[in-house]
N, CA, C and O atoms as a GROMACS GRO file, in nm:
protein
  500
    1MET      N    1  10.773  14.646   9.262
    1MET     CA    2  10.757  14.496   9.128
    1MET      C    3  10.805  14.548   9.038
    1MET      O    4  10.911  14.504   8.994
    2GLU      N    5  10.743  14.660   8.979
    2GLU     CA    6  10.714  14.751   8.855
    2GLU      C    7  10.866  14.812   8.871
    2GLU      O    8  10.935  14.800   8.770
    3ILE      N    9  10.914  14.861   8.960
    3ILE     CA   10  11.061  14.948   8.965
    3ILE      C   11  11.179  14.828   8.967
    3ILE      O   12  11.284  14.839   8.904
    4TRP      N   13  11.147  14.724   9.040
    4TRP     CA   14  11.224  14.638   9.083
    4TRP      C   15  11.286  14.576   8.898
    4TRP      O   16  11.404  14.548   8.874
    5LEU      N   17  11.161  14.566   8.783
    5LEU     CA   18  11.170  14.521   8.706
    5LEU      C   19  11.240  14.613   8.585
    5LEU      O   20  11.253  14.595   8.464
    6PHE      N   21  11.268  14.691   8.652
    6PHE     CA   22  11.283  14.817   8.505
    6PHE      C   23  11.456  14.838   8.560
    6PHE      O   24  11.554  14.888   8.504
    7ASN      N   25  11.432  14.759   8.723
    7ASN     CA   26  11.593  14.748   8.701
    7ASN      C   27  11.664  14.727   8.683
    7ASN      O   28  11.753  14.804   8.648
    8VAL      N   29  11.677  14.568   8.702
    8VAL     CA   30  11.656  14.448   8.602
    8VAL      C   31  11.692  14.436   8.464
    8VAL      O   32  11.782  14.375   8.406
    9LEU      N   33  11.556  14.543   8.411
    9LEU     CA   34  11.622  14.582   8.244
    9LEU      C   35  11.721  14.633   8.210
    9LEU      O   36  11.788  14.582   8.120
   10LEU      N   37  11.777  14.794   8.298
   10LEU     CA   38  11.838  14.852   8.264
   10LEU      C   39  11.954  14.851   8.316
   10LEU      O   40  12.029  14.940   8.275
   11ALA      N   41  12.036  14.710   8.472
   11ALA     CA   42  12.161  14.657   8.449
   11ALA      C   43  12.164  14.579   8.366
   11ALA      O   44  12.278  14.533   8.366
   12ALA      N   45  12.060  14.495   8.230
   12ALA     CA   46  12.080  14.458   8.087
   12ALA      C   47  12.078  14.517   7.999
   12ALA      O   48  12.065  14.464   7.889
   13ALA      N   49  12.086  14.602   8.009
   13ALA     CA   50  12.155  14.658   7.934
   13ALA      C   51  12.210  14.718   7.986
   13ALA      O   52  12.320  14.664   7.969
   14ASP      N   53  12.230  14.806   8.052
   14ASP     CA   54  12.365  14.856   8.113
   14ASP      C   55  12.539  14.748   8.002
   14ASP      O   56  12.614  14.773   7.908
   15ALA      N   57  12.509  14.612   8.124
   15ALA     CA   58  12.603  14.507   8.065
   15ALA      C   59  12.668  14.476   7.937
   15ALA      O   60  12.780  14.434   7.907
   16ALA      N   61  12.533  14.519   7.855
   16ALA     CA   62  12.486  14.448   7.699
   16ALA      C   63  12.592  14.577   7.635
   16ALA      O   64  12.651  14.561   7.528
   17GLU      N   65  12.607  14.721   7.726
   17GLU     CA   66  12.638  14.838   7.618
   17GLU      C   67  12.831  14.844   7.656
   17GLU      O   68  12.922  14.906   7.601
   18GLY      N   69  12.830  14.752   7.766
   18GLY     CA   70  13.021  14.758   7.856
   18GLY      C   71  13.068  14.730   7.760
   18GLY      O   72  13.106  14.834   7.708
   19GLY      N   73  13.100  14.621   7.680
   19GLY     CA   74  13.142  14.579   7.574
   19GLY      C   75  13.227  14.690   7.432
   19GLY      O   76  13.236  14.812   7.443
   20ALA      N   77  13.267  14.627   7.336
   20ALA     CA   78  13.363  14.722   7.247
   20ALA      C   79  13.277  14.709   7.178
   20ALA      O   80  13.210  14.606   7.175
   21PRO      N   81  13.244  14.884   7.053
   21PRO     CA   82  13.112  14.874   6.994
   21PRO      C   83  13.120  14.778   6.889
   21PRO      O   84  13.222  14.750   6.825
   22GLY      N   85  12.986  14.720   6.873
   22GLY     CA   86  12.962  14.621   6.766
   22GLY      C   87  13.018  14.484   6.805
   22GLY      O   88  13.032  14.394   6.722
   23GLU      N   89  13.071  14.464   7.010
   23GLU     CA   90  13.075  14.306   6.928
   23GLU      C   91  12.949  14.233   7.040
   23GLU      O   92  12.909  14.261   7.153
   24PRO      N   93  12.934  14.185   6.993
   24PRO     CA   94  12.737  14.128   7.066
   24PRO      C   95  12.795  14.099   7.220
   24PRO      O   96  12.902  14.063   7.271
   25PRO      N   97  12.673  14.133   7.261
   25PRO     CA   98  12.664  14.049   7.417
   25PRO      C   99  12.743  13.920   7.510
   25PRO      O  100  12.686  13.815   7.478
   26SER      N  101  12.837  13.894   7.596
   26SER     CA  102  12.844  13.798   7.602
   26SER      C  103  12.744  13.661   7.637
   26SER      O  104  12.658  13.694   7.555
   27LEU      N  105  12.713  13.588   7.670
   27LEU     CA  106  12.568  13.464   7.732
   27LEU      C  107  12.543  13.484   7.840
   27LEU      O  108  12.430  13.446   7.871
   28ILE      N  109  12.628  13.553   7.953
   28ILE     CA  110  12.667  13.563   8.092
   28ILE      C  111  12.578  13.657   8.080
   28ILE      O  112  12.464  13.614   8.090
   29HIS      N  113  12.588  13.790   8.059
   29HIS     CA  114  12.510  13.919   8.003
   29HIS      C  115  12.320  13.901   7.949
   29HIS      O  116  12.212  13.955   7.972
   30MET      N  117  12.353  13.839   7.903
   30MET     CA  118  12.235  13.731   7.823
   30MET      C  119  12.103  13.717   7.891
   30MET      O  120  11.989  13.761   7.875
   31LEU      N  121  12.202  13.591   8.021
   31LEU     CA  122  12.182  13.496   8.097
   31LEU      C  123  12.091  13.579   8.252
   31LEU      O  124  11.989  13.563   8.319
   32ALA      N  125  12.194  13.660   8.243
   32ALA     CA  126  12.155  13.750   8.382
   32ALA      C  127  12.017  13.794   8.431
   32ALA      O  128  11.996  13.818   8.549
   33PRO      N  129  11.914  13.804   8.326
   33PRO     CA  130  11.818  13.887   8.394
   33PRO      C  131  11.734  13.764   8.401
   33PRO      O  132  11.621  13.775   8.449
   34MET      N  133  11.769  13.667   8.366
   34MET     CA  134  11.674  13.535   8.397
   34MET      C  135  11.682  13.481   8.494
   34MET      O  136  11.595  13.399   8.520
   35TRP      N  137  11.832  13.512   8.627
   35TRP     CA  138  11.847  13.462   8.754
   35TRP      C  139  11.630  13.464   8.848
   35TRP      O  140  11.550  13.375   8.875
   36PRO      N  141  11.629  13.554   8.855
   36PRO     CA  142  11.461  13.588   8.885
   36PRO      C  143  11.331  13.400   8.866
   36PRO      O  144  11.298  13.307   8.939
   37PHE      N  145  11.304  13.451   8.702
   37PHE     CA  146  11.301  13.306   8.668
   37PHE      C  147  11.333  13.170   8.702
   37PHE      O  148  11.268  13.066   8.689
   38ALA      N  149  11.450  13.196   8.749
   38ALA     CA  150  11.500  13.033   8.778
   38ALA      C  151  11.512  13.032   8.898
   38ALA      O  152  11.515  12.908   8.894
   39LEU      N  153  11.523  13.054   9.010
   39LEU     CA  154  11.495  13.111   9.089
   39LEU      C  155  11.347  13.063   9.180
   39LEU      O  156  11.350  12.990   9.279
   40VAL      N  157  11.195  13.134   9.106
   40VAL     CA  158  11.112  13.116   9.080
   40VAL      C  159  11.026  12.916   9.123
   40VAL      O  160  10.963  12.850   9.206
   41ILE      N  161  11.115  12.914   8.944
   41ILE     CA  162  11.127  12.776   8.941
   41ILE      C  163  11.137  12.682   9.039
   41ILE      O  164  11.048  12.599   9.055
   42VAL      N  165  11.247  12.686   9.114
   42VAL     CA  166  11.326  12.664   9.176
   42VAL      C  167  11.220  12.696   9.332
   42VAL      O  168  11.251  12.622   9.426
   43LEU      N  169  11.159  12.748   9.346
   43LEU     CA  170  11.141  12.713   9.421
   43LEU      C  171  10.969  12.715   9.433
   43LEU      O  172  10.908  12.715   9.540
   44MET      N  173  10.931  12.716   9.348
   44MET     CA  174  10.742  12.632   9.334
   44MET      C  175  10.832  12.469   9.356
   44MET      O  176  10.762  12.401   9.431
   45TYR      N  177  10.934  12.408   9.321
   45TYR     CA  178  10.959  12.287   9.281
   45TYR      C  179  10.992  12.257   9.480
   45TYR      O  180  10.986  12.138   9.509
   46PHE      N  181  11.016  12.336   9.578
   46PHE     CA  182  11.057  12.318   9.712
   46PHE      C  183  10.904  12.308   9.728
   46PHE      O  184  10.841  12.203   9.742
   47LEU      N  185  10.846  12.450   9.724
   47LEU     CA  186  10.756  12.426   9.791
   47LEU      C  187  10.619  12.381   9.742
   47LEU      O  188  10.531  12.387   9.828
   48TRP      N  189  10.580  12.335   9.612
   48TRP     CA  190  10.454  12.220   9.541
   48TRP      C  191  10.440  12.127   9.571
   48TRP      O  192  10.370  12.061   9.648
   49ILE      N  193  10.555  12.113   9.466
   49ILE     CA  194  10.548  11.919   9.387
   49ILE      C  195  10.649  11.882   9.508
   49ILE      O  196  10.572  11.820   9.580
   50ARG      N  197  10.800  11.882   9.589
   50ARG     CA  198  10.859  11.789   9.673
   50ARG      C  199  10.708  11.757   9.772
   50ARG      O  200  10.640  11.659   9.740
   51PRO      N  201  10.680  11.816   9.849
   51PRO     CA  202  10.588  11.824   9.919
   51PRO      C  203  10.536  11.720   9.843
   51PRO      O  204  10.585  11.607   9.847
   52GLN      N  205  10.452  11.746   9.783
   52GLN     CA  206  10.310  11.648   9.722
   52GLN      C  207  10.405  11.527   9.681
   52GLN      O  208  10.396  11.435   9.762
   53ARG      N  209  10.512  11.497   9.557
   53ARG     CA  210  10.574  11.378   9.574
   53ARG      C  211  10.600  11.289   9.743
   53ARG      O  212  10.581  11.169   9.762
   54ILE      N  213  10.646  11.390   9.843
   54ILE     CA  214  10.701  11.320   9.927
   54ILE      C  215  10.544  11.201   9.978
   54ILE      O  216  10.545  11.078   9.983
   55GLU      N  217  10.424  11.295  10.011
   55GLU     CA  218  10.290  11.304  10.010
   55GLU      C  219  10.198  11.150   9.990
   55GLU      O  220  10.115  11.097  10.062
   56GLN      N  221  10.286  11.090   9.788
   56GLN     CA  222  10.239  11.067   9.706
   56GLN      C  223  10.339  10.944   9.804
   56GLN      O  224  10.282  10.960   9.912
   57ARG      N  225  10.406  10.879   9.820
   57ARG     CA  226  10.464  10.825   9.850
   57ARG      C  227  10.415  10.779   9.997
   57ARG      O  228  10.397  10.662  10.030
   58LYS      N  229  10.403  10.860  10.056
   58LYS     CA  230  10.360  10.826  10.206
   58LYS      C  231  10.216  10.750  10.186
   58LYS      O  232  10.164  10.681  10.273
   59HIS      N  233  10.160  10.774  10.056
   59HIS     CA  234   9.993  10.709  10.072
   59HIS      C  235  10.020  10.633   9.964
   59HIS      O  236   9.919  10.602   9.900
   60GLN      N  237  10.145  10.583   9.913
   60GLN     CA  238  10.189  10.400   9.834
   60GLN      C  239  10.195  10.289   9.951
   60GLN      O  240  10.140  10.181   9.969
   61GLU      N  241  10.347  10.416  10.065
   61GLU     CA  242  10.319  10.294  10.112
   61GLU      C  243  10.261  10.205  10.187
   61GLU      O  244  10.284  10.088  10.215
   62ALA      N  245  10.138  10.325  10.228
   62ALA     CA  246  10.021  10.323  10.378
   62ALA      C  247   9.959  10.204  10.231
   62ALA      O  248   9.934  10.101  10.295
   63LEU      N  249   9.929  10.176  10.097
   63LEU     CA  250   9.834  10.132  10.069
   63LEU      C  251   9.886   9.956  10.056
   63LEU      O  252   9.809   9.861  10.052
   64ASN      N  253  10.072   9.948  10.052
   64ASN     CA  254  10.117   9.822  10.021
   64ASN      C  255  10.126   9.780  10.169
   64ASN      O  256  10.200   9.688  10.204
   65ALA      N  257  10.072   9.829  10.230
   65ALA     CA  258  10.120   9.775  10.354
   65ALA      C  259   9.952   9.693  10.398
   65ALA      O  260   9.910   9.590  10.451
   66LEU      N  261   9.927   9.758  10.366
   66LEU     CA  262   9.761   9.761  10.374
   66LEU      C  263   9.714   9.611  10.425
   66LEU      O  264   9.766   9.527  10.352
   67LYS      N  265   9.622   9.543  10.541
   67LYS     CA  266   9.680   9.397  10.576
   67LYS      C  267   9.544   9.390  10.650
   67LYS      O  268   9.500   9.499  10.688
   68LYS      N  269   9.450   9.244  10.686
   68LYS     CA  270   9.269   9.272  10.733
   68LYS      C  271   9.356   9.298  10.830
   68LYS      O  272   9.476   9.296  10.857
   69ASN      N  273   9.184   9.340  10.903
   69ASN     CA  274   9.155   9.455  10.997
   69ASN      C  275   9.211   9.574  11.027
   69ASN      O  276   9.215   9.636  11.134
   70ASP      N  277   9.265   9.607  10.889
   70ASP     CA  278   9.323   9.774  10.942
   70ASP      C  279   9.219   9.904  10.921
   70ASP      O  280   9.181   9.909  10.804
   71ARG      N  281   9.166  10.006  11.004
   71ARG     CA  282   9.022  10.048  10.975
   71ARG      C  283   9.116  10.179  10.939
   71ARG      O  284   9.206  10.238  10.999
   72VAL      N  285   9.029  10.201  10.770
   72VAL     CA  286   9.038  10.380  10.663
   72VAL      C  287   8.950  10.360  10.640
   72VAL      O  288   8.873  10.266  10.662
   73VAL      N  289   8.946  10.508  10.555
   73VAL     CA  290   8.849  10.564  10.520
   73VAL      C  291   8.924  10.533  10.375
   73VAL      O  292   9.034  10.489  10.341
   74THR      N  293   8.758  10.599  10.283
   74THR     CA  294   8.741  10.597  10.161
   74THR      C  295   8.737  10.785  10.028
   74THR      O  296   8.700  10.897  10.064
   75ILE      N  297   8.757  10.768   9.974
   75ILE     CA  298   8.725  10.897   9.940
   75ILE      C  299   8.636  10.929   9.914
   75ILE      O  300   8.609  11.034   9.856
   76GLY      N  301   8.552  10.833   9.956
   76GLY     CA  302   8.408  10.922   9.912
   76GLY      C  303   8.350  10.910  10.106
   76GLY      O  304   8.243  10.925  10.164
   77GLY      N  305   8.484  10.878  10.145
   77GLY     CA  306   8.406  10.944  10.321
   77GLY      C  307   8.330  10.795  10.378
   77GLY      O  308   8.225  10.802  10.443
   78ILE      N  309   8.366  10.718  10.360
   78ILE     CA  310   8.336  10.626  10.428
   78ILE      C  311   8.404  10.585  10.500
   78ILE      O  312   8.522  10.581  10.465
   79PHE      N  313   8.366  10.528  10.650
   79PHE     CA  314   8.458  10.432  10.734
   79PHE      C  315   8.464  10.336  10.686
   79PHE      O  316   8.426  10.327  10.569
   80GLY      N  317   8.544  10.154  10.792
   80GLY     CA  318   8.543  10.058  10.731
   80GLY      C  319   8.666   9.927  10.828
   80GLY      O  320   8.761   9.944  10.906
   81VAL      N  321   8.634   9.869  10.801
   81VAL     CA  322   8.712   9.751  10.854
   81VAL      C  323   8.855   9.702  10.733
   81VAL      O  324   8.858   9.802  10.660
   82VAL      N  325   8.934   9.633  10.696
   82VAL     CA  326   8.947   9.586  10.595
   82VAL      C  327   8.954   9.470  10.617
   82VAL      O  328   8.991   9.431  10.727
   83THR      N  329   8.908   9.355  10.480
   83THR     CA  330   8.794   9.207  10.556
   83THR      C  331   8.899   9.135  10.436
   83THR      O  332   8.921   9.014  10.436
   84ASN      N  333   8.916   9.163  10.407
   84ASN     CA  334   9.087   9.136  10.266
   84ASN      C  335   9.102   9.227  10.082
   84ASN      O  336   9.040   9.282   9.991
   85VAL      N  337   9.203   9.192  10.119
   85VAL     CA  338   9.328   9.253  10.004
   85VAL      C  339   9.364   9.166   9.938
   85VAL      O  340   9.414   9.059   9.973
   86ARG      N  341   9.326   9.232   9.765
   86ARG     CA  342   9.294   9.160   9.650
   86ARG      C  343   9.444   9.259   9.580
   86ARG      O  344   9.419   9.350   9.501
   87LYS      N  345   9.560   9.236   9.609
   87LYS     CA  346   9.651   9.368   9.557
   87LYS      C  347   9.680   9.303   9.355
   87LYS      O  348   9.742   9.393   9.298
   88GLU      N  349   9.661   9.222   9.288
   88GLU     CA  350   9.635   9.170   9.228
   88GLU      C  351   9.535   9.181   9.127
   88GLU      O  352   9.554   9.155   9.008
   89ALA      N  353   9.379   9.239   9.198
   89ALA     CA  354   9.294   9.266   9.149
   89ALA      C  355   9.234   9.369   9.168
   89ALA      O  356   9.113   9.387   9.156
   90ASP      N  357   9.358   9.485   9.215
   90ASP     CA  358   9.300   9.594   9.266
   90ASP      C  359   9.221   9.645   9.320
   90ASP      O  360   9.189   9.757   9.279
   91GLU      N  361   9.149   9.587   9.442
   91GLU     CA  362   9.074   9.594   9.476
   91GLU      C  363   9.029   9.550   9.678
   91GLU      O  364   9.101   9.470   9.738
   92VAL      N  365   8.932   9.604   9.737
   92VAL     CA  366   8.951   9.552   9.882
   92VAL      C  367   8.872   9.586   9.968
   92VAL      O  368   8.866   9.707   9.993
   93THR      N  369   8.778   9.489  10.046
   93THR     CA  370   8.709   9.462  10.074
   93THR      C  371   8.668   9.474  10.196
   93THR      O  372   8.718   9.405  10.284
   94LEU      N  373   8.564   9.570  10.225
   94LEU     CA  374   8.600   9.651  10.358
   94LEU      C  375   8.456   9.602  10.422
   94LEU      O  376   8.356   9.580  10.353
   95LYS      N  377   8.462   9.583  10.605
   95LYS     CA  378   8.306   9.614  10.669
   95LYS      C  379   8.271   9.712  10.692
   95LYS      O  380   8.352   9.794  10.736
   96VAL      N  381   8.131   9.750  10.672
   96VAL     CA  382   8.125   9.926  10.720
   96VAL      C  383   8.014   9.900  10.784
   96VAL      O  384   7.948  10.002  10.808
   97ASP      N  385   7.967   9.800  10.820
   97ASP     CA  386   7.876   9.738  10.990
   97ASP      C  387   7.899   9.631  11.057
   97ASP      O  388   7.947   9.531  11.006
   98GLU      N  389   7.868   9.641  11.175
   98GLU     CA  390   7.887   9.569  11.226
   98GLU      C  391   7.766   9.473  11.241
   98GLU      O  392   7.757   9.374  11.168
   99ASP      N  393   7.677   9.498  11.330
   99ASP     CA  394   7.592   9.471  11.300
   99ASP      C  395   7.487   9.372  11.271
   99ASP      O  396   7.430   9.286  11.338
  100THR      N  397   7.473   9.444  11.060
  100THR     CA  398   7.397   9.406  10.960
  100THR      C  399   7.569   9.336  10.843
  100THR      O  400   7.555   9.325  10.721
  101ASN      N  401   7.671   9.309  10.894
  101ASN     CA  402   7.767   9.262  10.828
  101ASN      C  403   7.771   9.264  10.691
  101ASN      O  404   7.770   9.188  10.595
  102THR      N  405   7.778   9.415  10.726
  102THR     CA  406   7.720   9.442  10.577
  102THR      C  407   7.930   9.511  10.432
  102THR      O  408   8.009   9.606  10.436
  103LYS      N  409   7.919   9.425  10.369
  103LYS     CA  410   8.052   9.462  10.301
  103LYS      C  411   8.098   9.504  10.157
  103LYS      O  412   8.031   9.447  10.071
  104ILE      N  413   8.187   9.584  10.110
  104ILE     CA  414   8.146   9.701   9.998
  104ILE      C  415   8.357   9.614  10.002
  104ILE      O  416   8.449   9.576  10.075
  105ARG      N  417   8.298   9.638   9.822
  105ARG     CA  418   8.465   9.615   9.757
  105ARG      C  419   8.485   9.744   9.690
  105ARG      O  420   8.417   9.774   9.592
  106VAL      N  421   8.558   9.806   9.729
  106VAL     CA  422   8.639   9.880   9.685
  106VAL      C  423   8.740   9.940   9.627
  106VAL      O  424   8.797  10.009   9.711
  107ARG      N  425   8.794   9.947   9.514
  107ARG     CA  426   8.959   9.952   9.422
  107ARG      C  427   9.108  10.038   9.501
  107ARG      O  428   9.119  10.159   9.519
  108LEU      N  429   9.190   9.949   9.531
  108LEU     CA  430   9.295  10.025   9.644
  108LEU      C  431   9.294  10.118   9.636
  108LEU      O  432   9.348  10.174   9.731
  109GLY      N  433   9.227  10.224   9.511
  109GLY     CA  434   9.327  10.351   9.488
  109GLY      C  435   9.234  10.420   9.625
  109GLY      O  436   9.271  10.477   9.728
  110ALA      N  437   9.076  10.377   9.563
  110ALA     CA  438   9.026  10.475   9.699
  110ALA      C  439   8.970  10.500   9.799
  110ALA      O  440   8.860  10.547   9.831
  111ILE      N  441   9.131  10.432   9.888
  111ILE     CA  442   9.158  10.415   9.966
  111ILE      C  443   9.210  10.532  10.007
  111ILE      O  444   9.326  10.546   9.968
  112ALA      N  445   9.152  10.660  10.095
  112ALA     CA  446   9.196  10.741  10.185
  112ALA      C  447   9.328  10.770  10.237
  112ALA      O  448   9.432  10.833  10.215
  113ARG      N  449   9.272  10.692  10.317
  113ARG     CA  450   9.423  10.650  10.439
  113ARG      C  451   9.362  10.564  10.515
  113ARG      O  452   9.242  10.536  10.518
  114VAL      N  453   9.505  10.499  10.613
  114VAL     CA  454   9.457  10.410  10.735
  114VAL      C  455   9.482  10.515  10.815
  114VAL      O  456   9.556  10.613  10.807
  115LEU      N  457   9.354  10.449  10.945
  115LEU     CA  458   9.319  10.496  10.978
  115LEU      C  459   9.463  10.395  11.170
  115LEU      O  460   9.498  10.282  11.207
  116ASP      N  461   9.480  10.516  11.207
  116ASP     CA  462   9.552  10.454  11.274
  116ASP      C  463   9.515  10.424  11.523
  116ASP      O  464   9.459  10.480  11.616
  117SER      N  465   9.566  10.348  11.504
  117SER     CA  466   9.394  10.340  11.672
  117SER      C  467   9.448  10.502  11.706
  117SER      O  468   9.371  10.598  11.705
  118ALA      N  469   9.535  10.508  11.725
  118ALA     CA  470   9.584  10.643  11.818
  118ALA      C  471   9.414  10.752  11.752
  118ALA      O  472   9.313  10.751  11.821
  119SER      N  473   9.418  10.822  11.632
  119SER     CA  474   9.230  10.870  11.575
  119SER      C  475   9.181  10.804  11.573
  119SER      O  476   9.080  10.834  11.637
  120ASP      N  477   9.169  10.660  11.519
  120ASP     CA  478   9.032  10.591  11.665
  120ASP      C  479   9.028  10.599  11.780
  120ASP      O  480   8.922  10.560  11.829
  121ASP      N  481   9.143  10.654  11.884
  121ASP     CA  482   8.964  10.692  11.987
  121ASP      C  483   9.012  10.842  12.022
  121ASP      O  484   9.014  10.879  12.140
  122ASP      N  485   9.041  10.907  11.942
  122ASP     CA  486   8.977  11.019  11.921
  122ASP      C  487   8.868  11.007  11.881
  122ASP      O  488   8.777  11.059  11.945
  123GLN      N  489   8.841  10.944  11.776
  123GLN     CA  490   8.693  10.991  11.722
  123GLN      C  491   8.650  10.920  11.750
  123GLN      O  492   8.591  10.870  11.654
  124SER      N  493   8.624  10.824  11.908
  124SER     CA  494   8.528  10.771  11.918
  124SER      C  495   8.524  10.929  12.052
  124SER      O  496   8.478  11.028  11.994
  125LYS      N  497   8.538  10.940  12.106
  125LYS     CA  498   8.537  11.042  12.213
  125LYS      C  499   8.439  11.193  12.172
  125LYS      O  500   8.431  11.285  12.253
   0.00000   0.00000   0.00000
């Protein structure tokens, strides 16, 4: 890594000296050593930022499509069945126990994921 950086700096110095004596280096020659940093920024966008935005969009779509009788998991790890969704109040009522008919109210943002029937079958095995 150090050798590569040294070579880039030498190339930049050579490019700066290539012009006529006393002539300032051109903008292209001054920005040439910056392309690795730009490449790192582009890679960070495609490896971290973009996938995170896609995941957030999918999660938000799942919350917007939330309806009665959907099975969900909260961010605290509580499994439940949706009994009521009040989007204007940002609130969801979950039935967490079938035997005692225990219900809890949580914020809509506290829903970590919506379980589909295929994952429910896998968990019961």
